[in-house]
C-alpha positions as a Markdown table, in Angstrom:
| # | Residue | x | y | z |
|---|---|---|---|---|
| 1 | Met | 18.5 | -10.8 | -8.2 |
| 2 | His | 17.9 | -8.6 | -5.1 |
| 3 | Ala | 16.0 | -6.1 | -7.3 |
| 4 | Val | 14.0 | -8.9 | -8.9 |
| 5 | Ala | 13.0 | -10.3 | -5.5 |
| 6 | Leu | 12.0 | -6.9 | -4.1 |
| 7 | Gly | 10.1 | -6.1 | -7.3 |
| 8 | Ile | 8.1 | -9.3 | -7.0 |
| 9 | Val | 7.4 | -8.7 | -3.3 |
| 10 | Gln | 6.3 | -5.2 | -4.0 |
| 11 | Gly | 4.1 | -6.0 | -7.0 |
| 12 | Ile | 2.3 | -8.9 | -5.3 |
| 13 | Ala | 2.2 | -7.8 | -1.6 |
| 14 | Glu | 1.1 | -4.2 | -2.5 |
| 15 | Leu | -1.9 | -5.4 | -4.4 |
| 16 | Phe | -2.7 | -8.5 | -2.3 |
| 17 | Pro | -4.0 | -7.6 | 1.2 |
| 18 | Ile | -0.8 | -8.9 | 2.9 |
| 19 | Ser | 1.3 | -5.7 | 3.4 |
| 20 | Ser | 4.1 | -5.0 | 1.1 |
| 21 | Ala | 6.0 | -3.0 | 3.7 |
| 22 | Ala | 5.9 | -5.9 | 6.2 |
| 23 | His | 7.2 | -8.4 | 3.6 |
| 24 | Thr | 10.0 | -6.1 | 2.4 |
| 25 | Leu | 11.0 | -5.3 | 6.0 |
| 26 | Leu | 10.7 | -8.9 | 7.3 |
| 27 | Leu | 12.3 | -10.6 | 4.4 |
| 28 | Ser | 15.2 | -8.1 | 4.5 |
| 29 | Tyr | 15.6 | -9.0 | 8.2 |
| 30 | Leu | 15.4 | -12.7 | 7.5 |
| 31 | Phe | 18.0 | -12.8 | 4.7 |
| 32 | Gly | 20.2 | -10.1 | 6.0 |
| 33 | Trp | 19.5 | -7.7 | 3.1 |
| 34 | Lys | 20.3 | -4.1 | 3.5 |
| 35 | Leu | 17.4 | -1.8 | 3.1 |
| 36 | Pro | 17.1 | -0.3 | -0.5 |
| 37 | Ser | 17.7 | 3.4 | -1.3 |
| 38 | Leu | 14.7 | 5.8 | -1.4 |
| 39 | Pro | 15.0 | 6.2 | -5.2 |
| 40 | Phe | 14.7 | 2.5 | -5.6 |
| 41 | Val | 11.7 | 2.3 | -3.4 |
| 42 | Val | 10.0 | 5.2 | -5.3 |
| 43 | Met | 10.4 | 3.3 | -8.6 |
| 44 | Leu | 9.0 | 0.2 | -7.1 |
| 45 | His | 5.9 | 2.2 | -6.0 |
| 46 | Leu | 5.6 | 3.7 | -9.5 |
| 47 | Gly | 5.8 | 0.3 | -11.0 |
| 48 | Thr | 2.9 | -0.9 | -9.0 |
| 49 | Phe | 1.0 | 2.3 | -9.8 |
| 50 | Leu | 1.5 | 1.7 | -13.5 |
| 51 | Ala | 0.0 | -1.8 | -13.1 |
| 52 | Val | -3.0 | -0.4 | -11.3 |
| 53 | Leu | -3.4 | 2.4 | -13.9 |
| 54 | Leu | -3.2 | 0.0 | -16.8 |
| 55 | Tyr | -5.7 | -2.5 | -15.3 |
| 56 | Phe | -8.2 | 0.3 | -14.4 |
| 57 | Ala | -7.4 | 2.6 | -17.3 |
| 58 | Arg | -11.0 | 2.9 | -18.4 |
| 59 | Asp | -12.2 | 3.6 | -14.8 |
| 60 | Tyr | -9.5 | 6.3 | -14.3 |
| 61 | Gly | -10.4 | 7.8 | -17.7 |
| 62 | Lys | -14.0 | 8.1 | -16.6 |
| 63 | Leu | -13.0 | 9.5 | -13.2 |
| 64 | Val | -10.9 | 12.3 | -14.8 |
| 65 | Ala | -13.6 | 13.1 | -17.3 |
| 66 | Gly | -16.3 | 13.0 | -14.5 |
| 67 | Phe | -14.4 | 15.3 | -12.3 |
| 68 | Phe | -14.4 | 18.1 | -14.9 |
| 69 | Ser | -17.9 | 17.5 | -16.2 |
| 70 | Gly | -19.2 | 17.2 | -12.7 |
| 71 | Phe | -18.9 | 21.0 | -12.1 |
| 72 | Gly | -21.5 | 21.5 | -14.8 |
| 73 | Asp | -23.7 | 18.6 | -13.8 |
| 74 | Arg | -23.4 | 19.0 | -10.0 |
| 75 | Phe | -21.8 | 15.6 | -9.9 |
| 76 | Ala | -25.1 | 13.9 | -10.6 |
| 77 | Arg | -23.9 | 11.1 | -12.9 |
| 78 | Pro | -22.4 | 7.9 | -11.4 |
| 79 | His | -18.8 | 8.4 | -12.7 |
| 80 | Glu | -18.9 | 12.1 | -11.6 |
| 81 | Arg | -19.9 | 11.1 | -8.1 |
| 82 | Leu | -17.3 | 8.3 | -8.0 |
| 83 | Ala | -14.6 | 10.9 | -8.8 |
| 84 | Leu | -15.6 | 12.9 | -5.7 |
| 85 | Leu | -15.7 | 9.8 | -3.6 |
| 86 | Val | -12.1 | 8.8 | -4.6 |
| 87 | Ile | -10.9 | 12.4 | -3.8 |
| 88 | Leu | -12.7 | 12.3 | -0.5 |
| 89 | Gly | -11.3 | 8.9 | 0.4 |
| 90 | Thr | -7.8 | 10.1 | -0.4 |
| 91 | Ile | -7.8 | 13.1 | 2.0 |
| 92 | Pro | -7.5 | 11.2 | 5.3 |
| 93 | Leu | -4.5 | 9.2 | 4.2 |
| 94 | Ala | -2.7 | 12.3 | 2.9 |
| 95 | Ile | -3.3 | 14.3 | 6.1 |
| 96 | Val | -2.4 | 11.6 | 8.6 |
| 97 | Gly | 0.5 | 10.4 | 6.6 |
| 98 | Lys | 2.1 | 13.9 | 6.6 |
| 99 | Met | 1.3 | 14.7 | 10.2 |
| 100 | Phe | 2.6 | 11.6 | 11.7 |
| 101 | Glu | 5.4 | 10.7 | 9.2 |
| 102 | Lys | 8.2 | 10.6 | 11.8 |
| 103 | Gln | 6.2 | 8.4 | 14.2 |
| 104 | Phe | 5.4 | 5.9 | 11.4 |
| 105 | Asp | 9.1 | 5.9 | 10.3 |
| 106 | Arg | 10.2 | 4.8 | 13.8 |
| 107 | Leu | 7.9 | 1.7 | 13.5 |
| 108 | Phe | 9.7 | 0.6 | 10.3 |
| 109 | Gly | 12.8 | 0.0 | 12.4 |
| 110 | Leu | 11.0 | -2.7 | 14.4 |
| 111 | Pro | 10.6 | -6.0 | 12.6 |
| 112 | Leu | 8.9 | -7.5 | 15.6 |
| 113 | Phe | 6.2 | -4.8 | 15.5 |
| 114 | Ala | 5.6 | -5.5 | 11.8 |
| 115 | Ala | 5.2 | -9.2 | 12.4 |
| 116 | Cys | 2.8 | -8.6 | 15.3 |
| 117 | Phe | 0.7 | -6.1 | 13.3 |
| 118 | Leu | 0.5 | -8.5 | 10.4 |
| 119 | Leu | -1.5 | -10.7 | 12.8 |
| 120 | Val | -4.0 | -7.8 | 13.2 |
| 121 | Thr | -4.3 | -7.5 | 9.4 |
| 122 | Gly | -5.1 | -11.2 | 9.2 |
| 123 | Leu | -7.7 | -10.9 | 12.0 |
| 124 | Leu | -9.4 | -8.0 | 10.2 |
| 125 | Leu | -9.6 | -10.0 | 6.9 |
| 126 | Phe | -10.9 | -13.0 | 8.8 |
| 127 | Ala | -13.5 | -11.0 | 10.8 |
| 128 | Val | -14.9 | -9.0 | 7.9 |
| 129 | Glu | -15.8 | -12.2 | 6.0 |
| 130 | Arg | -18.0 | -13.1 | 8.9 |
| 131 | Leu | -20.2 | -10.1 | 8.3 |
| 132 | Arg | -23.1 | -10.1 | 5.9 |
| 133 | Gln | -22.0 | -8.9 | 2.5 |
| 134 | Gly | -23.7 | -5.7 | 1.3 |
| 135 | Pro | -25.3 | -5.2 | -2.1 |
| 136 | Gly | -23.8 | -1.8 | -2.8 |
| 137 | Glu | -21.7 | -0.5 | -5.7 |
| 138 | Ala | -18.9 | 2.0 | -5.3 |
| 139 | Glu | -20.8 | 4.7 | -7.1 |
| 140 | Ser | -23.6 | 4.5 | -4.5 |
| 141 | Leu | -21.4 | 4.9 | -1.5 |
| 142 | Gly | -22.3 | 7.8 | 0.8 |
| 143 | Tyr | -19.8 | 10.6 | 1.2 |
| 144 | Gly | -19.4 | 9.9 | 4.9 |
| 145 | Lys | -18.7 | 6.2 | 4.3 |
| 146 | Ala | -16.3 | 7.0 | 1.5 |
| 147 | Phe | -14.4 | 9.2 | 4.0 |
| 148 | Leu | -14.4 | 6.3 | 6.5 |
| 149 | Val | -13.0 | 3.9 | 3.9 |
| 150 | Gly | -10.3 | 6.5 | 3.1 |
| 151 | Leu | -9.6 | 6.7 | 6.9 |
| 152 | Ser | -9.2 | 2.9 | 7.0 |
| 153 | Gln | -6.3 | 3.2 | 4.6 |
| 154 | Ile | -4.2 | 4.7 | 7.5 |
| 155 | Gly | -3.7 | 1.1 | 8.6 |
| 156 | Gly | -1.4 | 0.7 | 5.6 |
| 157 | Leu | 0.9 | 3.4 | 6.9 |
| 158 | Val | 2.0 | 1.0 | 9.7 |
| 159 | Pro | 4.4 | -1.9 | 8.9 |
| 160 | Gly | 2.3 | -5.0 | 8.9 |
| 161 | Gly | -0.8 | -3.1 | 7.9 |
| 162 | Ser | -2.2 | -3.6 | 4.4 |
| 163 | Arg | -3.6 | -0.5 | 2.7 |
| 164 | Ser | -5.7 | -2.7 | 0.4 |
| 165 | Gly | -6.7 | -5.1 | 3.1 |
| 166 | Phe | -7.9 | -2.3 | 5.5 |
| 167 | Ser | -9.7 | -0.4 | 2.7 |
| 168 | Ile | -11.4 | -3.5 | 1.3 |
| 169 | Ala | -12.6 | -4.4 | 4.8 |
| 170 | Gly | -13.7 | -0.8 | 5.3 |
| 171 | Gly | -15.7 | -0.9 | 2.0 |
| 172 | Met | -17.3 | -4.2 | 2.9 |
| 173 | Met | -18.3 | -2.8 | 6.3 |
| 174 | Ser | -19.8 | 0.2 | 4.5 |
| 175 | Gly | -22.1 | -2.0 | 2.5 |
| 176 | Leu | -20.2 | -2.7 | -0.6 |
| 177 | Thr | -19.9 | -6.2 | -2.2 |
| 178 | Arg | -16.4 | -7.8 | -1.8 |
| 179 | Glu | -15.7 | -7.1 | -5.5 |
| 180 | Glu | -16.9 | -3.5 | -5.4 |
| 181 | Ala | -14.9 | -2.9 | -2.2 |
| 182 | Ala | -11.8 | -4.2 | -3.9 |
| 183 | Arg | -12.5 | -2.1 | -7.0 |
| 184 | Phe | -12.9 | 1.1 | -4.8 |
| 185 | Ser | -9.8 | 0.2 | -2.9 |
| 186 | Phe | -7.7 | 0.0 | -6.0 |
| 187 | Leu | -9.1 | 3.2 | -7.4 |
| 188 | Leu | -7.9 | 4.8 | -4.1 |
| 189 | Ala | -4.6 | 3.1 | -4.6 |
| 190 | Gly | -3.7 | 5.3 | -7.6 |
| 191 | Pro | -3.7 | 8.6 | -5.7 |
| 192 | Ala | -2.2 | 7.0 | -2.6 |
| 193 | Ile | 0.8 | 5.5 | -4.4 |
| 194 | Val | 1.4 | 8.6 | -6.6 |
| 195 | Gly | 1.1 | 10.9 | -3.7 |
| 196 | Ala | 3.6 | 8.9 | -1.6 |
| 197 | Ser | 6.0 | 8.7 | -4.6 |
| 198 | Ile | 5.9 | 12.4 | -5.2 |
| 199 | Phe | 6.5 | 13.1 | -1.5 |
| 200 | Glu | 9.4 | 10.7 | -1.4 |
| 201 | Met | 10.9 | 12.0 | -4.7 |
| 202 | Arg | 10.9 | 15.5 | -3.2 |
| 203 | Arg | 13.2 | 14.2 | -0.6 |
| 204 | Val | 15.5 | 12.8 | -3.2 |
| 205 | Ile | 15.6 | 15.9 | -5.4 |
| 206 | His | 15.7 | 18.5 | -2.7 |
| 207 | Pro | 17.0 | 16.8 | 0.5 |
| 208 | Arg | 18.0 | 20.1 | 2.2 |
| 209 | Ala | 14.5 | 21.4 | 2.0 |
| 210 | Asp | 13.5 | 18.6 | 4.3 |
| 211 | Pro | 15.5 | 18.2 | 7.6 |
| 212 | Ala | 14.5 | 14.5 | 7.7 |
| 213 | Ala | 16.2 | 13.9 | 4.4 |
| 214 | Leu | 19.5 | 15.5 | 5.2 |
| 215 | Ala | 20.9 | 12.0 | 5.5 |
| 216 | Leu | 21.0 | 11.8 | 1.8 |
| 217 | Thr | 23.8 | 14.4 | 1.7 |
| 218 | Ser | 25.4 | 13.8 | 5.1 |
| 219 | Gly | 25.7 | 10.0 | 4.8 |
| 220 | Gly | 23.4 | 9.3 | 7.8 |
| 221 | Val | 21.4 | 6.2 | 8.4 |
| 222 | Glu | 17.9 | 7.5 | 8.8 |
| 223 | Gln | 15.1 | 5.3 | 7.6 |
| 224 | His | 12.0 | 6.3 | 5.8 |
| 225 | Gly | 9.6 | 3.5 | 5.6 |
| 226 | Val | 11.4 | 0.5 | 4.0 |
| 227 | Ala | 14.1 | 2.8 | 2.5 |
| 228 | Ala | 17.4 | 3.8 | 3.9 |
| 229 | Leu | 17.9 | 7.5 | 3.4 |
| 230 | Gly | 21.7 | 7.4 | 4.0 |
| 231 | Val | 22.7 | 5.1 | 1.2 |
| 232 | Ala | 23.6 | 6.0 | -2.4 |
| 233 | Pro | 21.1 | 5.0 | -5.1 |
| 234 | Glu | 21.6 | 1.6 | -6.8 |
| 235 | Pro | 22.9 | 1.5 | -10.4 |
| 236 | Thr | 20.3 | 2.7 | -12.9 |
| 237 | Met | 20.0 | -0.8 | -14.4 |
| 238 | Val | 19.2 | -2.3 | -11.0 |
| 239 | Ile | 16.5 | 0.3 | -10.3 |
| 240 | Ala | 15.1 | -0.3 | -13.8 |
| 241 | Val | 14.9 | -4.0 | -13.2 |
| 242 | Gly | 13.0 | -3.5 | -9.9 |
| 243 | Phe | 10.6 | -1.1 | -11.6 |
| 244 | Ile | 9.8 | -3.5 | -14.5 |
| 245 | Val | 9.4 | -6.5 | -12.2 |
| 246 | Ala | 7.2 | -4.6 | -9.8 |
| 247 | Phe | 5.0 | -3.5 | -12.8 |
| 248 | Ile | 4.7 | -7.0 | -14.3 |
| 249 | Ser | 4.1 | -8.8 | -11.0 |
| 250 | Gly | 1.7 | -6.1 | -9.9 |
| 251 | Tyr | -0.3 | -6.3 | -13.1 |
| 252 | Phe | -0.7 | -10.1 | -12.9 |
| 253 | Ala | -1.4 | -9.8 | -9.2 |
| 254 | Ile | -4.3 | -7.4 | -9.6 |
| 255 | Arg | -5.7 | -9.4 | -12.5 |
| 256 | Phe | -5.8 | -12.5 | -10.4 |
| 257 | Phe | -7.1 | -10.7 | -7.3 |
| 258 | Met | -10.0 | -9.0 | -9.0 |
| 259 | Arg | -11.1 | -12.3 | -10.5 |
| 260 | Tyr | -10.6 | -14.1 | -7.2 |
| 261 | Val | -12.7 | -11.7 | -5.0 |
| 262 | Asn | -15.6 | -12.1 | -7.3 |
| 263 | Asp | -16.6 | -15.4 | -5.7 |
| 264 | His | -14.0 | -16.2 | -3.1 |
| 265 | Arg | -13.5 | -15.1 | 0.5 |
| 266 | Leu | -10.5 | -13.2 | 1.9 |
| 267 | Thr | -9.9 | -15.9 | 4.6 |
| 268 | Pro | -6.9 | -17.6 | 2.8 |
| 269 | Phe | -5.1 | -14.2 | 2.9 |
| 270 | Ala | -5.9 | -14.0 | 6.6 |
| 271 | Val | -4.4 | -17.4 | 7.2 |
| 272 | Tyr | -1.3 | -16.5 | 5.2 |
| 273 | Cys | -0.8 | -13.4 | 7.3 |
| 274 | Trp | -1.0 | -15.4 | 10.5 |
| 275 | Val | 1.3 | -18.1 | 9.4 |
| 276 | Phe | 4.0 | -15.7 | 7.9 |
| 277 | Ala | 3.7 | -13.5 | 11.0 |
| 278 | Leu | 4.1 | -16.3 | 13.5 |
| 279 | Val | 7.1 | -17.8 | 11.7 |
| 280 | Met | 8.8 | -14.4 | 11.6 |
| 281 | Ile | 8.0 | -13.7 | 15.3 |
| 282 | Gly | 9.6 | -17.1 | 16.1 |
| 283 | Val | 12.7 | -16.2 | 14.0 |
| 284 | Ile | 13.0 | -12.8 | 15.6 |
| 285 | Leu | 12.7 | -14.0 | 19.1 |
| 286 | Ala | 15.1 | -16.9 | 18.5 |
| 287 | Arg | 17.7 | -14.5 | 17.1 |
| 288 | Gln | 17.2 | -12.1 | 20.0 |
| 289 | His | 17.6 | -14.9 | 22.5 |
| 290 | Ala | 20.7 | -16.1 | 20.8 |
| 291 | Leu | 22.4 | -12.7 | 21.2 |
| 292 | Pro | 25.0 | -12.5 | 24.0 |
């Protein structure tokens, strides 16, 4: 049941602009759950990636074909250009995520920070809807603006920050329609989720190659994101259940969201972020006050 709950949280909150990391961290704090192992978290990520890949299978197929054909056509066709834009938008997240990994990890041990930053995510979603919506499509995005949209994804590295929320807002501020901003955000999600999963899996397979992952073999309690590095992996069946649930919930979440953003504002998600964050801030402060 714990795996089912975390799978649903990951699948929905990763693809809705409400921060999956904040929900996993804050719900674990609220119900007294122990943080899951890194292998379990990796499989949750891969489940949501599979959902994104399935929904955007045609788009990703065109991107891969466009990347290779673009060398001969000088990336003149729309799908060839979009392939470059996705690559360009992925670079900032990869660099910053690697450079400041330890700093980000420390923040995941602070539930109060996650709740407070969730308020910032809500404010961003609310504010961007007050801007005039642009007419642009993802394929027409400038290279500089694509880089800035990619840079906005860094907000998702912080607990309480939503990668999809920040990148959708970045796309809308760059002149994309809400629907096109969401589409470009989810195309960026594939490389982002796979890259993070590969990096995390390296720690699982070769912990001694990474000093931060020595807890896997020494029984330490280091934390990487919403995963506890020092705990043994859950049983295979539990991990499989989490993966399947994350995939199913993620697929239905992305189907719903892409239809929703076609003619609805992001304001309800902003309000949800504020309400959930304020409730959790109240719970955290009450518990801290109750401590002797």
